[in-house]
Steps between C-alpha positions, in 0.01 A plus 500: 500500500618789713505835323733713707543876510508812712243767579625762258831565330565875534699521824795736506692295757505209254742697286840326511337211692295383204507769233846556353664834555423729210184316394237774458185457705290495183663163419454341841185308403681328212784402733255375763312289243824332396535360852139455617195361323245712688455818702227628728402856410422691820494857371164440326352490851593864561446638152359293217724546193353595165440226244800600289731450800381141537544453125855632529584247770368226275720616214809509722473147643546152350213277393519281811496790748203549734384811688278466806320829561375635831145631482455876544441614857206702369295178506650335808582786736280792390189323369568209740374252237172687441371582150775305325374514141677819389829453692543142377408591141748790499772283651447224244482743209849623585668185631373292206754685284750254649332236283645157569744650754214568744525272801284488812323810630573551870210639702656601833243601761554763772599359839196668660248370246287236668356210303236605248432192291225644277727790404795271433285268292375793291858616438617155392200460270617809305815325379473286185577132536830532313649735762658347807417682823658458843365660817710603801267567797668644808227509766450177699122510447563366146636167624178300475374215288254742339790707367669190373187395311463843337856483372452145375174586327670777302824309437698766687812408695545591862828690511727328748707756693801482729642736759787407724550168325152375592161487327259778594218350292336159486661268247183437304517388142203664328601507130701317238801724570679624810626843604745577782632836622803502729492837675775491762740241636676483836849405384796736505545740344131588535263450323666189349351150516694209646540166328271326750213737420552461126509120526175511699331694221619252240350224718165682519490566128587138424227372732230710332596507132640260245815589310296579189276757671613864504587657834597868487749596771607861558748642748378836630796561735678727256721720733870444456448246225363241745234390250765429237716292732204308637360429154837356396511290818149364449578421136811308605307298759227420245752381242672285761165328561424476126197726548405657164577871510486772240778740412671622817852596614 
């Protein structure tokens, strides 16, 4: 089952492209959740919202909606994975207000952070078993079998990532769910994705996961509404192939 969304919903250039004229911004999340079954929350990376903000998002979305939340940069970019107990506990205390709307936690590592498997293992051990975690390393030193085994041991998914219509990560399956971020396509108008690239990603997902297993897919190419158009295109291709897909345009 593909759960399809975008990396955020509060983009001013989506007004009139996706959000009807006259719809106040305070109602955008409700409109988004009518059309998508999940969203990836990026702003928590820059400033972790208070618990009541997460609770408010839960109250404003339907029962079947899911919010993936990006881990605070305080842990990943400032602490660089060191001393994770307090940052993870604070993050979970606030994000848990989403209740059953809480989806995977995205731990995106700095591009200049070299592999540090003991530190990563300690971070992953801080998350309770009921919380899905996906890790997006961005330095090539992480692409080893040792990294793969750490992820598998903790049941954490390697975040698959795409730039330019091609994978920039190994396509390891390390958990009972998948997670894919599509950062930037090469089709016109940029940064759109072409149909060939989208079909290739459906092929890769289908080769690694059964139709019953959840695979979270987020378009992060938000400028100009590209993410919206590409999400609709991917949803159409999936339906044409009879690939199970959650709510999507």
